[in-house]
N, C-alpha and C positions, 0 to 999 in steps of 0.2 A: 380575233378575241373578242372584240366588242361584241359581236353578237352573240356571243357564247355567252358574255356575261350579262345581255341581256333576257337571254334565254335562260338561264338561273335565275334572274330574278322574277320571271314572269312564271317559274315553277314552284320560286318560295310563295309566291300570292297565293296558290291555287293548292296547296298540299300542305297537310300536316308535317311539319320537317322534322320531329322526334320520332313518329309513327312509322314514318316511311325509312329513317335509320335501321330500323329492325326489321320491319317489314320488307323492304326492296333487297333483293336478295346478295344484288353486287353492292349496295351499301352494307349491308349486314357483315358480308365477309372483309372488307376493308375495315370496319370497326372493329372486329372482332382478332383481326389481325395486330391492328394497333393497340389493343387491351392485353394480346398475350406480350407485346414488348416492354408495354407499361408496365404491366404485372411483374414481370422478372427484372424489370429495371430495380426495383426493391428487395424481392426475394431473391436475388442473387449474391443478397447478404452485403452489398457495398457499404449500405449505411451502420451498417450493424459494425464493420469496421471503420467507419469513419464518426460514427459517434460516441459509442461503447469503446471502441477499440482503444480512442485517444484517450477518454478519460481514463481506462484502466492502466493505459501506460503512464500517463502523468501522477497517477495513486501510486504504482511501481518503480516512481523515481528514486525513492528512498528507503533505508531499513525501518524496519519497525519501531526501531529504536532510536531514530533518528531524530532530532529534536526539531528538523525543521519540518519532518512530517506530520508532527504531533498537532499543531495548531490548527492544521487543516481538517482536523477531525474534533466532531463535535459529540460529546458523550462517549459511552462506551461500546465499542465494538463489537456487534453481535456475531453470529456465526452468518448470518444469511449475509451481512452488508461485508463480511470478508468473501465471500463466494461471487458476492456482484461485480466486487472492486477488481477480482481478478486474481487473488491471493489464495492458497488453500494449505496453508501451514509449509510441509516438507518440500513441496512439489512446485513452490514459488519460486518466483523471479525476486521477491523483494530481497530478500537476505543477498543476494548474487547481483544485481543490477550495480552500475555505477552513479555514485552520487553524486553527477555532475549536472543540475538542470541546465543548464546550456546544451550539451552535448543532446543529453534525452529531449529535450524541446525540439533541436534541430531533426532530429530522428524521425518523433510524432510527423513534423511538417515535410519533411520528406514525401508521404503519403499524398498527401494535396498536391505537392509539386511534380510528383511522377504521375498523377491523373492528370496533370493540366498539359505536361511535357508529351507524353504520348498521346494526347488526344489532337493535337498538330496533326500526326498525317492521316490522321480521317479527313482532310480537306481534299487530300487528294484520291487517297483508296476508296472513300464514299461512293466517288464518282468512276471509279477504273474498277476495283475489285468488286463493289456491289453491296449492297446494305446487307441482303442475305446472307452471302457469302462471308461476309464480315464475322458477323453472327453466328452460324456456323462454325466457321475458323475459331472463335473465341471462347466459347461459350465451353466447350471441354477442358479448357486451359484453365478458365473461373474456377470451375468444381476441381482441378487437382489441387489450385493454391489456395484454394477454402479449405481444402483436407489437409492440406500439407500445415496451415493455419492452425487447425485445431489439432492434430498430431503434434504440433511442437510443445503444446501444453502437458504432455506427459512425459518432457524431459525435465531435468534439474539444472540448477544452477545458471549459469552464462547463456548455456546451450538453449533452455527455454526463450529465453529473451530473441537470441539472434535468429533461431526458425521463425518464432512468431512473426518479428518484423520483417525477417524474409519473404515468409508467406503473403504478409498484408502486402507489400509494394509488390510482390510479382503479381497478385491478384489485380492491382491497381494498373499495371502494364498490360493486361490482357483486357480489364473491363474500359477503360480510357477509349482505344480506337472503334470499339464496337459497340456494344449495348451503354455505354455512354453519351454519344450524339446520335446512335439511330434511330430510337425511340421517338424523341420528339418529330426529328425529319420526317420518319415514314408516316407518320401521324397525319403530318400536315401536308403530304402529297397522296395519301392512298384515295382520299374519298372526293367524293365530285363535290364543284365547287358550293351546290348550293345546300349541302348538309355539312361542310366540311367546319364552318364555326361550332357548331354544335356537337359533333364528333370530336373535334379536337378539344373542346371544353371536358366531353366526359373523358377523354383519356388521361387528360393532364389532370382531372380530380382523382381518377381512380390511383394515378402512380403517388400524388401526394397522401392519399388515404392511407396509402400502403406504407409509407414512408412516416406517418405519426402511428399508424399500429406496429411498426416494427420497434419503433424507439420505445414504445410503450411496455411492450410485452417483451424484449428481449432480456432484461434482467430478472424477471421472474424466470423465464424459458431457460435463460444459463443455471438458474441456481438449480431446476430441479434437475437436467441432461449433463449441467458440466460444460467446462469449455467446449473439450473435443466432441460432446456430441450437438452441443449447439453449431459449433461450424460444419461438421458434419452431414447434419442437417439440412444446412444452407447449400452446400457440394450436391446433394441427391437433387435440391431444388434446380440446380442449374444445369446438371443431365435431363431434369422433366424437360426444362427450358427449350435444351437442344431440341429435342424430339419434336415439343410443339411447334419450333422454327420452321423445323425442316419439314412437317406435314400441312401447315396452316397459314404460312407468311409468303406471299411471292413475292418475286425479285420486283423492283419498281424504279430501278435505274434507267436511265435514257428513256423513258416512255412518256408520251404525249397523253394529254388528258383522254383520247379516245383508245389509245393503246392500254392506258389503264384500266377504261370500262372493259375492253376485251379481255383482259387477263383475270379482271375479278368477276366476271360473268361465267368461269369456270367453276363448278360445282366445288366444294370440300373435298367430298368424297372423290372426286375425279381429280382432284389436284392433288389428295393425299399416297393415291396411285401411283401417281406421275413420281411423286418424291420418292416413294420405292423404289420405282426403277431408276430413278436416278442414284440413289446407292447403291443398286447392283451394279449399273455401270458404271461406277467412279471405283469399287473395287475389284471389279474385273479388268476395269481396263487402266487405270493406277496402279493399282498393288499388285493385281497378279499379270498386269503388264500384257495383256491380252489386247491385239490390234485391230481383230475381224470382230468386236463387240460394236452394235448399232446403238446410237446414240439416241433416248427414248423420244418418242413426240406426244403432245395432248392434241385436242381436235377443241376449238374454240365453236359454240353455238353461232347460228347464224343470226340470230335476235337477241338484243340485247336486255335484259331484264326491265327496265325504266322505261322501254318505249322506242328504243333509237334501232331503225332497222339499217339491215346491210346489205347492201346491193351484191357482195359477194355470196359466194357458194362457200358452206361450212368447208372451213380448211382445216391441215395437221400442222403445227408448227413446232420448230425444236427450240426450245429454250438453249443458246448458246453458251458457251462456259463462262464468258464474262456477262453474260445475258444483256448484251448491247441491241441487239437487234432481233427480230421475228423474220425466220424464213419461212416462207409460205410456200404450199405445195398443194396438188389437187389432191382429193383423198383416193 
């Protein structure tokens, strides 16, 4: 490890780190994978629920005629403010929700509590089930529960509040062990040491930029498309994220620095084709229950992009189900 760190420092002194982060294919693939995860950490819609959803819930605690609700208002309520606050006339939960601020407050805090509790299993699953597998497993559920939250606004009365809060809670359950912790861990481990600080800074800046963008633009977006359209929009982004993670985000669990170099030295096109073969294998083996289906393999190049030579011949490897080891064989 000491020699590796010395080599990384030597590389830093003689190279343009920012330029090589994009120009070296191995570095670029790791950065792109990290940026994909950071982007969808926001565009899955979690902070729309955490920020705007909580404000909406607090504003829908009381009926419009409630004297407790009125002091929180300044000036006349306009049509736009009514839409942003989440109540739209007869389809609002305002006239039907409980007038108990204590109970409503606890129901809103439940979103954060669930987020915390269901992140705890990730301490174990992130290194056993795998980063990529966690993401591929949870993203479809995140899309489903975002859609459930949006459809809840089509109901009336107490059913609206119950369905919306259920969708929020279930989304938090799906988000917490996957897209919650994985992006920061993945970004921190996927890039080589000599560009890791710059790459991680870019990934972190991206997620907070889109965090700001969503918080600022969602009220207008909600006003234009309505609650159901807005949450359906983020449900669609969750499915787009699933596809991009499948095609461009390799597994990094239980890999050394050298194995990470080998994994990210596979071209994006080759890995995307391998991922499609993985899908075909999964469907035929686990869904159609065919036992004679061969597990897909992928070939690593002999030479790493940034100059490291491999003494071995090109080899085909099979990514095992749990992605723990690379099984080598002659071509």
